[in-house]
C-alpha positions as a Markdown table, in Angstrom:
| # | Residue | x | y | z |
|---|---|---|---|---|
| 1 | Met | 76.2 | 133.9 | 168.6 |
| 2 | Lys | 79.5 | 133.4 | 166.8 |
| 3 | Arg | 79.9 | 130.8 | 164.0 |
| 4 | Ala | 83.3 | 129.1 | 163.4 |
| 5 | Ala | 82.5 | 127.1 | 160.3 |
| 6 | Phe | 80.1 | 126.5 | 157.4 |
| 7 | Thr | 77.1 | 124.3 | 157.9 |
| 8 | Met | 76.8 | 121.1 | 155.9 |
| 9 | Ile | 73.9 | 122.5 | 153.9 |
| 10 | Glu | 75.9 | 125.6 | 152.9 |
| 11 | Leu | 78.8 | 123.3 | 151.7 |
| 12 | Ile | 76.5 | 121.1 | 149.7 |
| 13 | Phe | 74.9 | 124.1 | 148.1 |
| 14 | Val | 78.3 | 125.5 | 147.0 |
| 15 | Ile | 79.4 | 122.1 | 145.6 |
| 16 | Val | 76.1 | 121.9 | 143.6 |
| 17 | Ile | 76.7 | 125.3 | 142.1 |
| 18 | Leu | 80.3 | 124.5 | 141.2 |
| 19 | Gly | 79.1 | 121.3 | 139.6 |
| 20 | Ile | 76.6 | 123.2 | 137.5 |
| 21 | Leu | 79.2 | 125.7 | 136.4 |
| 22 | Ala | 81.6 | 122.9 | 135.5 |
| 23 | Thr | 79.1 | 121.2 | 133.3 |
| 24 | Ile | 78.5 | 124.4 | 131.4 |
| 25 | Ala | 82.2 | 125.6 | 131.2 |
| 26 | Leu | 84.1 | 122.3 | 130.3 |
| 27 | Pro | 82.5 | 121.7 | 126.9 |
| 28 | Lys | 83.2 | 125.4 | 126.0 |
| 29 | Leu | 86.8 | 125.0 | 127.0 |
| 30 | Ala | 87.2 | 121.8 | 124.9 |
| 31 | Ser | 85.7 | 123.7 | 122.0 |
| 32 | Leu | 88.3 | 126.4 | 122.4 |
| 33 | Glu | 91.2 | 123.9 | 121.9 |
| 34 | Asp | 89.5 | 122.5 | 118.8 |
| 35 | Asp | 89.1 | 126.1 | 117.5 |
| 36 | Ala | 92.8 | 126.7 | 118.0 |
| 37 | Ile | 93.8 | 123.6 | 116.1 |
| 38 | Val | 91.4 | 124.5 | 113.2 |
| 39 | Ser | 93.0 | 128.0 | 113.1 |
| 40 | Lys | 96.5 | 126.5 | 113.0 |
| 41 | Glu | 95.4 | 124.3 | 110.0 |
| 42 | Lys | 93.8 | 127.3 | 108.2 |
| 43 | Ser | 97.0 | 129.3 | 108.7 |
| 44 | Ala | 99.2 | 126.5 | 107.4 |
| 45 | Ile | 97.0 | 126.0 | 104.3 |
| 46 | Gly | 97.3 | 129.7 | 103.6 |
| 47 | Ser | 101.1 | 129.4 | 103.8 |
| 48 | Ala | 101.0 | 126.4 | 101.5 |
| 49 | Arg | 98.9 | 128.3 | 98.9 |
| 50 | Ser | 101.5 | 131.1 | 99.0 |
| 51 | Ser | 104.4 | 128.6 | 98.6 |
| 52 | Val | 102.7 | 126.9 | 95.6 |
| 53 | Ile | 102.4 | 130.3 | 93.9 |
| 54 | Thr | 106.1 | 131.0 | 94.7 |
| 55 | Leu | 107.1 | 127.7 | 93.2 |
| 56 | Gln | 105.0 | 128.3 | 90.1 |
| 57 | Ser | 106.7 | 131.7 | 89.6 |
| 58 | Arg | 110.2 | 130.2 | 90.1 |
| 59 | Ala | 109.4 | 127.5 | 87.5 |
| 60 | Lys | 108.1 | 130.1 | 85.0 |
| 61 | Leu | 111.0 | 132.5 | 85.5 |
| 62 | Thr | 113.8 | 129.9 | 85.5 |
| 63 | Ser | 115.4 | 128.9 | 82.2 |
| 64 | Gly | 116.5 | 125.3 | 81.8 |
| 65 | Asp | 114.8 | 122.2 | 83.3 |
| 66 | Thr | 116.0 | 122.5 | 86.9 |
| 67 | Phe | 116.1 | 125.0 | 89.7 |
| 68 | Asn | 117.0 | 125.0 | 93.4 |
| 69 | Tyr | 114.4 | 125.8 | 96.1 |
| 70 | Lys | 115.2 | 126.3 | 99.7 |
| 71 | Ile | 113.2 | 124.6 | 102.5 |
| 72 | Glu | 113.8 | 124.0 | 106.2 |
| 73 | Glu | 114.7 | 120.5 | 107.5 |
| 74 | Phe | 112.4 | 118.8 | 110.0 |
| 75 | Ser | 114.5 | 117.0 | 112.6 |
| 76 | Thr | 114.3 | 115.8 | 116.2 |
| 77 | Thr | 117.9 | 116.9 | 116.6 |
| 78 | Pro | 117.7 | 120.5 | 117.7 |
| 79 | Ala | 120.9 | 121.5 | 115.8 |
| 80 | Asn | 119.4 | 120.2 | 112.5 |
| 81 | His | 115.8 | 121.4 | 112.9 |
| 82 | Gly | 115.1 | 124.3 | 110.7 |
| 83 | Arg | 118.4 | 124.0 | 108.9 |
| 84 | Glu | 118.3 | 125.2 | 105.3 |
| 85 | Val | 118.0 | 122.4 | 102.7 |
| 86 | Thr | 118.2 | 122.8 | 98.9 |
| 87 | Val | 115.6 | 120.9 | 96.9 |
| 88 | Ile | 116.6 | 120.3 | 93.3 |
| 89 | Val | 113.4 | 120.7 | 91.3 |
| 90 | Thr | 113.2 | 119.3 | 87.8 |
| 91 | Lys | 110.4 | 121.1 | 85.9 |
| 92 | Ser | 109.7 | 118.3 | 83.4 |
| 93 | Thr | 109.0 | 115.8 | 86.2 |
| 94 | Asp | 108.2 | 117.7 | 89.4 |
| 95 | Met | 106.0 | 120.5 | 88.0 |
| 96 | Asp | 102.6 | 120.3 | 86.1 |
| 97 | Thr | 103.5 | 121.0 | 82.5 |
| 98 | Ala | 100.4 | 123.0 | 81.7 |
| 99 | Ser | 100.0 | 125.1 | 84.9 |
| 100 | Ser | 103.6 | 125.1 | 86.2 |
| 101 | Tyr | 102.3 | 124.3 | 89.7 |
| 102 | Pro | 104.3 | 121.7 | 91.7 |
| 103 | Lys | 103.1 | 118.1 | 91.4 |
| 104 | Met | 104.6 | 117.1 | 94.7 |
| 105 | Leu | 104.5 | 118.9 | 98.1 |
| 106 | Ser | 106.7 | 116.4 | 100.0 |
| 107 | Val | 110.4 | 115.6 | 99.8 |
| 108 | Asp | 112.5 | 112.5 | 100.3 |
| 109 | Ser | 115.0 | 112.1 | 103.1 |
| 110 | Tyr | 117.6 | 114.9 | 103.4 |
| 111 | Thr | 121.0 | 114.0 | 102.1 |
| 112 | Asn | 124.0 | 116.3 | 102.6 |
| 113 | Gly | 121.8 | 119.4 | 102.7 |
| 114 | Thr | 119.8 | 118.4 | 99.6 |
| 115 | Ala | 116.4 | 116.8 | 99.0 |
| 116 | Lys | 114.3 | 115.8 | 96.0 |
| 117 | Pro | 110.5 | 116.3 | 95.6 |
| 118 | Gln | 108.7 | 113.0 | 96.2 |
| 119 | Gln | 105.3 | 111.6 | 95.5 |
| 120 | Ala | 102.9 | 111.9 | 98.4 |
| 121 | Gln | 103.4 | 109.4 | 101.2 |
| 122 | Glu | 102.4 | 108.9 | 104.8 |
| 123 | Thr | 104.2 | 111.2 | 107.2 |
| 124 | Ala | 106.0 | 108.4 | 109.0 |
| 125 | Thr | 107.6 | 107.3 | 105.7 |
| 126 | Leu | 109.0 | 110.7 | 105.1 |
| 127 | Ala | 110.3 | 111.6 | 108.6 |
| 128 | Gly | 109.1 | 115.2 | 108.5 |
| 129 | Gly | 109.3 | 115.5 | 104.7 |
| 130 | Ala | 105.5 | 115.6 | 104.2 |
| 131 | Met | 104.5 | 119.1 | 103.0 |
| 132 | Ala | 108.1 | 120.2 | 103.2 |
| 133 | Met | 107.9 | 122.0 | 99.8 |
| 134 | Val | 105.2 | 124.4 | 101.2 |
| 135 | Leu | 105.4 | 124.5 | 105.0 |
| 136 | Ser | 108.2 | 125.5 | 107.4 |
| 137 | Ala | 109.7 | 122.9 | 109.7 |
| 138 | Asp | 107.7 | 124.0 | 112.7 |
| 139 | Glu | 104.4 | 123.9 | 110.8 |
| 140 | Arg | 104.6 | 120.4 | 109.3 |
| 141 | Asp | 105.0 | 118.0 | 112.2 |
| 142 | Ala | 101.3 | 117.1 | 112.3 |
| 143 | Trp | 100.7 | 116.8 | 108.5 |
| 144 | Gly | 100.4 | 113.8 | 106.2 |
| 145 | Thr | 100.1 | 113.4 | 102.5 |
| 146 | Lys | 99.3 | 110.6 | 100.1 |
| 147 | Ala | 98.7 | 110.3 | 96.4 |
| 148 | Asp | 95.2 | 110.4 | 95.0 |
| 149 | Gly | 95.5 | 110.0 | 91.2 |
| 150 | Asn | 97.3 | 113.1 | 89.9 |
| 151 | Asn | 96.3 | 115.0 | 93.1 |
| 152 | Thr | 97.5 | 114.9 | 96.7 |
| 153 | Lys | 95.3 | 114.1 | 99.6 |
| 154 | Ile | 96.3 | 115.9 | 102.8 |
| 155 | Lys | 95.5 | 115.6 | 106.5 |
| 156 | Gly | 96.4 | 118.4 | 108.9 |
| 157 | Pro | 96.4 | 118.9 | 112.7 |
| 158 | Ala | 92.6 | 119.4 | 112.7 |
| 159 | Ser | 91.5 | 117.1 | 109.9 |
| 160 | Gly | 93.7 | 114.4 | 111.4 |
| 161 | Thr | 92.7 | 114.6 | 115.1 |
| 162 | Ile | 89.3 | 116.3 | 115.7 |
| 163 | Ala | 86.5 | 113.9 | 116.0 |
| 164 | Ala | 83.7 | 116.4 | 116.7 |
| 165 | Glu | 81.4 | 116.7 | 113.8 |
| 166 | Thr | 80.6 | 120.3 | 114.7 |
| 167 | Ala | 84.2 | 121.4 | 114.0 |
| 168 | Glu | 85.0 | 123.1 | 110.7 |
| 169 | Tyr | 87.6 | 120.4 | 109.9 |
| 170 | Asp | 87.4 | 116.9 | 111.4 |
| 171 | Leu | 88.4 | 113.3 | 110.8 |
| 172 | Ala | 85.6 | 112.9 | 108.3 |
| 173 | Gly | 87.3 | 115.1 | 105.8 |
| 174 | Ser | 90.7 | 115.9 | 104.2 |
| 175 | Trp | 92.3 | 118.5 | 101.9 |
| 176 | Leu | 92.9 | 117.8 | 98.2 |
| 177 | Tyr | 95.7 | 119.6 | 96.4 |
| 178 | Gln | 95.3 | 119.8 | 92.6 |
| 179 | Pro | 98.5 | 120.6 | 90.7 |
| 180 | Ala | 96.5 | 121.4 | 87.5 |
| 181 | Thr | 95.0 | 124.4 | 89.3 |
| 182 | Gly | 97.2 | 124.9 | 92.3 |
| 183 | Arg | 94.2 | 124.8 | 94.6 |
| 184 | Phe | 93.8 | 123.3 | 98.0 |
| 185 | Asn | 90.1 | 122.3 | 98.7 |
| 186 | Tyr | 88.7 | 120.9 | 101.9 |
| 187 | Glu | 86.5 | 117.9 | 101.1 |
| 188 | Gly | 84.3 | 117.4 | 104.2 |
| 189 | Asn | 83.1 | 113.9 | 103.2 |
| 190 | Val | 86.4 | 112.4 | 101.9 |
| 191 | Thr | 88.4 | 110.8 | 104.6 |
| 192 | Tyr | 92.2 | 110.6 | 104.5 |
């Protein structure tokens, strides 16, 4: 006898199996996206650490009180995004006097291709200037900074969006940059 279609029981059985597979696979796929965001944040913090050391070296090697430092502009206009901007750094006000690490990781608005280091503020206030001293234009769109005494409190793509408590970085924590030591530490219990 020749069959032309599946029976109802066979179809139900296949649907049940697909449902079981979906309940197992979907949480794992969601976790992969969180892992990618955490990796992006780790990479950016590594870049920021390197940039802070570069700024410290420039401050120590430059005679006089000011030096120029090149960054990339963050802009929604494609022609301006990534354009080189000169930051005029004043060692006596912008750098920690004892360690020579930068006090400020953000810049004010860009004016005629120049910018000035600025105290930490929310990302929206700086229009892409948050973390501009230490991250490229493409890395800093999801970052925010704000002052915390002499230090800077930082939220990144993971610490600013992931709600899962099992993630390495999540909404319950934030980064703390300390100009006295040049260190970036993740504080898991200090919210931004």
